[in-house]
C-alpha positions as CSV (number, residue, x, y, z in Angstrom):
1,X,0.8,-14.1,-4.1
2,X,-1.4,-14.7,-1.1
3,X,-1.0,-18.5,-1.6
4,X,2.7,-17.8,-1.6
5,X,2.3,-15.8,1.7
6,X,0.4,-18.7,3.2
7,X,2.9,-21.3,2.1
8,X,5.7,-19.2,3.5
9,X,4.0,-18.9,6.9
10,X,3.2,-22.7,7.0
11,X,6.4,-24.2,5.7
12,X,9.4,-21.8,6.3
13,X,10.7,-22.3,9.8
14,X,13.7,-20.0,9.8
15,X,12.6,-16.6,11.1
16,X,14.9,-14.6,8.9
17,X,13.9,-16.5,5.7
18,X,10.3,-16.2,6.8
19,X,10.6,-12.4,6.9
20,X,12.4,-12.2,3.6
21,X,10.0,-14.5,1.7
22,X,7.0,-12.8,3.3
23,X,8.1,-9.3,2.1
24,X,8.9,-10.6,-1.4
25,X,5.4,-12.1,-1.8
26,X,3.8,-9.0,-0.2
27,X,5.7,-6.7,-2.6
28,X,4.6,-8.7,-5.6
29,X,1.0,-8.6,-4.3
30,X,1.2,-4.8,-3.9
31,X,2.6,-4.3,-7.4
32,X,-0.2,-6.5,-8.9
33,X,-2.8,-4.5,-6.9
34,X,-1.4,-1.3,-8.4
35,X,-1.8,-2.7,-11.9
36,X,-5.4,-3.9,-11.2
37,X,-6.5,-0.5,-10.0
38,X,-6.2,1.1,-13.4
39,X,-8.6,-1.3,-15.3
40,X,-11.0,-1.3,-12.3
41,X,-11.4,2.5,-12.4
42,X,-11.7,2.3,-16.2
43,X,-14.6,-0.1,-15.9
44,X,-16.2,2.2,-13.3
45,X,-16.0,5.1,-15.7
46,X,-17.6,3.1,-18.5
47,X,-20.4,1.5,-16.5
48,X,-21.4,4.1,-13.9
49,X,-22.8,7.6,-14.7
50,X,-20.7,10.4,-13.3
51,X,-23.3,11.6,-10.9
52,X,-23.7,8.1,-9.4
53,X,-20.0,7.2,-8.9
54,X,-19.8,8.5,-5.4
55,X,-22.8,6.4,-4.4
56,X,-21.1,3.3,-6.0
57,X,-18.0,3.7,-3.9
58,X,-20.1,4.4,-0.8
59,X,-22.2,1.2,-1.3
60,X,-19.1,-0.8,-2.3
61,X,-17.3,0.2,0.9
62,X,-20.5,0.0,3.0
63,X,-21.3,-3.6,1.9
64,X,-17.7,-4.5,2.5
65,X,-17.9,-2.9,5.9
66,X,-20.8,-5.1,6.9
67,X,-18.9,-8.2,5.8
68,X,-15.8,-6.8,7.6
69,X,-17.6,-6.7,10.9
70,X,-18.0,-10.5,10.8
71,X,-14.5,-10.9,9.5
72,X,-13.1,-8.8,12.4
73,X,-14.7,-11.3,14.8
74,X,-12.9,-14.1,13.1
75,X,-9.6,-12.2,13.1
76,X,-10.0,-11.6,16.9
77,X,-10.7,-15.2,17.5
78,X,-7.8,-16.5,15.4
79,X,-5.1,-14.2,17.0
80,X,-6.4,-14.7,20.5
81,X,-4.8,-17.2,23.0
82,X,-7.9,-19.4,22.5
83,X,-7.1,-19.8,18.8
84,X,-6.9,-23.4,17.5
85,X,-3.8,-22.4,15.5
86,X,-0.5,-21.3,17.1
87,X,1.5,-18.3,15.9
88,X,2.3,-17.8,13.0
89,X,-0.1,-20.4,11.5
90,X,-3.1,-18.4,12.6
91,X,-1.9,-15.6,10.2
92,X,-1.4,-18.3,7.5
93,X,-5.1,-19.3,7.9
94,X,-6.1,-15.6,7.6
95,X,-4.1,-15.3,4.3
96,X,-5.8,-18.4,2.9
97,X,-9.2,-17.0,3.7
98,X,-8.3,-13.7,2.0
99,X,-7.3,-15.7,-1.1
100,X,-10.6,-17.5,-1.2
101,X,-12.7,-14.3,-0.9
102,X,-10.5,-12.5,-3.5
103,X,-11.0,-15.4,-5.9
104,X,-14.8,-15.0,-5.6
105,X,-14.5,-11.3,-6.2
106,X,-12.4,-12.0,-9.4
107,X,-15.0,-14.4,-10.8
108,X,-17.8,-11.7,-10.3
109,X,-15.6,-9.0,-11.8
110,X,-15.1,-11.1,-15.0
111,X,-18.9,-11.2,-15.6
112,X,-19.1,-7.4,-16.1
113,X,-19.9,-6.4,-19.7
114,X,-17.3,-3.8,-20.7
115,X,-18.2,-1.4,-23.4
116,X,-15.4,-0.7,-25.9
117,X,-13.7,2.7,-25.8
118,X,-15.0,5.4,-28.1
119,X,-11.5,6.6,-28.6
120,X,-8.5,4.3,-28.4
121,X,-5.1,6.1,-28.2
122,X,-2.4,5.0,-30.6
123,X,0.4,3.0,-29.1
124,X,3.0,5.3,-27.5
125,X,6.4,4.9,-25.9
126,X,6.7,5.0,-22.2
127,X,8.5,8.3,-22.3
128,X,5.6,9.8,-24.3
129,X,3.1,8.6,-21.6
130,X,5.1,10.2,-18.9
131,X,5.4,13.5,-20.8
132,X,1.6,13.6,-21.3
133,X,0.9,12.9,-17.7
134,X,3.4,15.4,-16.3
135,X,2.1,18.1,-18.8
136,X,-1.4,17.4,-17.4
137,X,-0.1,17.7,-13.9
138,X,1.5,21.1,-14.6
139,X,-1.5,22.5,-16.6
140,X,-4.5,21.1,-14.7
141,X,-4.6,22.8,-11.4
142,X,-7.4,20.7,-10.0
143,X,-5.5,17.5,-10.8
144,X,-2.3,18.8,-9.3
145,X,-4.0,19.9,-6.0
146,X,-5.9,16.6,-5.8
147,X,-2.6,14.6,-6.1
148,X,-0.8,16.7,-3.6
149,X,-3.6,16.5,-1.1
150,X,-3.8,12.7,-1.5
151,X,-0.1,12.4,-1.0
152,X,-0.3,14.3,2.2
153,X,-3.2,12.2,3.4
154,X,-1.4,9.0,2.6
155,X,1.7,10.2,4.5
156,X,-0.4,11.1,7.5
157,X,-2.2,7.7,7.4
158,X,1.0,5.7,7.5
159,X,0.9,5.8,11.3
160,X,-2.5,4.3,11.6
161,X,-1.4,0.6,11.7
162,X,1.0,1.4,14.5
163,X,-1.5,2.8,16.9
164,X,-2.4,-0.6,18.3
165,X,1.3,-1.6,18.3
166,X,2.2,1.4,20.4
167,X,-0.7,0.6,22.8
168,X,0.7,-3.0,23.2
169,X,4.4,-2.2,23.5
170,X,4.3,1.0,25.5
171,X,1.0,1.0,27.4
172,X,0.5,-2.7,28.1
173,X,-2.5,-3.2,25.9
174,X,-3.7,-6.7,24.7
175,X,-3.5,-7.9,21.1
176,X,-7.1,-9.1,21.5
177,X,-8.2,-5.4,21.1
178,X,-7.0,-5.5,17.5
179,X,-10.2,-7.4,16.5
180,X,-12.3,-4.9,18.4
181,X,-10.6,-2.0,16.6
182,X,-11.2,-3.7,13.2
183,X,-14.9,-4.1,14.1
184,X,-15.1,-0.4,15.1
185,X,-13.5,0.6,11.8
186,X,-15.9,-1.6,9.9
187,X,-18.9,-0.1,11.7
188,X,-17.5,3.4,11.0
189,X,-17.2,2.5,7.4
190,X,-20.8,1.4,7.3
191,X,-22.0,4.6,9.0
192,X,-19.7,6.8,6.9
193,X,-20.8,5.3,3.6
194,X,-24.4,6.0,4.3
195,X,-23.4,9.6,5.2
196,X,-20.9,10.2,2.4
197,X,-23.1,8.6,-0.3
198,X,-25.8,11.2,0.4
199,X,-23.2,14.0,0.7
200,X,-21.6,13.1,-2.6
201,X,-24.9,13.2,-4.5
202,X,-26.5,16.1,-2.7
203,X,-23.5,18.4,-2.1
204,X,-20.1,17.7,-3.6
205,X,-17.1,15.3,-3.4
206,X,-15.0,18.2,-2.1
207,X,-17.3,18.2,1.0
208,X,-16.8,14.5,1.4
209,X,-13.0,14.9,1.2
210,X,-13.0,17.8,3.6
211,X,-15.0,15.8,6.2
212,X,-12.5,12.9,5.8
213,X,-9.6,15.3,6.4
214,X,-11.2,16.7,9.6
215,X,-11.8,13.2,10.9
216,X,-8.1,12.4,10.2
217,X,-7.0,15.5,12.1
218,X,-9.1,14.6,15.1
219,X,-7.9,11.0,15.0
220,X,-4.2,12.1,15.1
221,X,-4.9,14.6,17.9
222,X,-6.4,12.0,20.2
223,X,-3.5,9.7,19.7
224,X,-1.0,12.5,20.3
225,X,-2.7,13.5,23.5
226,X,-2.8,9.9,24.7
227,X,0.9,9.5,23.9
228,X,1.8,12.6,25.9
229,X,-0.3,12.0,29.0
230,X,-0.7,8.2,29.3
231,X,2.6,7.5,31.1
232,X,2.7,10.7,33.3
233,X,-0.9,10.1,34.4
234,X,-0.3,6.3,34.7
235,X,-3.4,5.5,32.6
236,X,-4.2,1.8,32.9
237,X,-3.9,-0.5,29.8
238,X,-7.7,-0.9,29.7
239,X,-8.3,2.8,29.8
240,X,-5.7,3.4,27.0
241,X,-7.3,0.6,25.0
242,X,-10.8,2.2,25.3
243,X,-9.3,5.6,24.3
244,X,-8.3,4.2,20.9
245,X,-11.9,3.2,20.1
246,X,-12.9,6.7,18.8
247,X,-9.5,6.9,17.1
248,X,-10.4,3.8,14.9
249,X,-13.9,5.1,14.4
250,X,-12.4,8.3,13.0
251,X,-9.9,6.3,11.0
252,X,-12.8,4.5,9.3
253,X,-14.5,7.8,8.4
254,X,-11.2,9.1,7.1
255,X,-10.5,6.1,4.9
256,X,-14.1,6.0,3.6
257,X,-14.2,9.7,2.8
258,X,-10.9,9.4,0.9
259,X,-12.2,6.4,-1.1
260,X,-15.6,7.9,-1.9
261,X,-14.3,11.4,-2.7
262,X,-11.0,11.0,-4.4
263,X,-11.9,8.3,-6.9
264,X,-14.9,10.2,-8.3
265,X,-12.9,13.5,-8.3
266,X,-10.1,11.8,-10.3
267,X,-12.5,10.3,-12.8
268,X,-14.3,13.7,-13.2
269,X,-11.0,15.7,-13.6
270,X,-9.2,13.3,-16.0
271,X,-9.8,14.1,-19.7
272,X,-11.7,11.0,-21.2
273,X,-9.2,10.5,-24.0
274,X,-6.2,10.4,-21.6
275,X,-8.0,8.9,-18.6
276,X,-5.9,5.7,-18.5
277,X,-2.6,7.7,-18.6
278,X,-3.8,10.1,-15.9
279,X,-5.1,7.3,-13.6
280,X,-2.0,5.3,-14.1
281,X,0.3,8.3,-13.4
282,X,-1.6,9.2,-10.2
283,X,-1.7,5.6,-8.9
284,X,2.1,5.2,-9.6
285,X,3.0,8.6,-8.0
286,X,0.8,7.9,-4.9
287,X,2.2,4.4,-4.7
288,X,5.7,5.9,-4.4
289,X,4.4,8.2,-1.7
290,X,2.8,5.3,0.2
């Protein structure tokens, strides 16, 4: 699908068709990503002891954060006026790079030795799967509260990609700051993973998730204050751009805390013999929310 996105960007000239084909490819990519999340978490549950899963997600995101800092520099360069590629071809190059890195990840993933399930459920109809999942949602209070909380966090996080857009369109900010914001988020991810990995093991995943929620609340508050006072106080584009730096640092903490805390909580809450159904149900429901 990312090859499709790149091909669309490079070869479709009509702007309307470009938009349509891009969204078709992106929707397919999102659907496939949703399907892949289930077997990934299944493999985590089989290969990582319960008390180390929080650390796994922390290290996974932390290592990705370190690589992401270098990637953000590349993104900033490719979308800047000095880029060797004109718009939209610079975004096509970025999608090709994504495709290469994802392919390497897939090759590594296929070298994991997966232990067979101790209990394999009998084949069931789709309706039966849904009834089992909804019954678990009604009876398991922890599972129900976790899903509701995740849904609220996803809804609140839907605004994050538009913070930089608001800065550019309303406050005169430059698109070159997008790369800087990505670098700040990656640095925040790195710091947060070191912090949350220790909290997950020493304290609890609830503490990790609570910290992420507080970071998200502070993030939104700063943006709200900026939106209310920037124009009346005639804050300069540079000052407004700098004000978003802590916002993206908090956004990185928020995202990291959610990833470290919720995945381990879900694996611990789900009954082992119905883990696939519970994970699939939660991913689908949250996908609708997102």
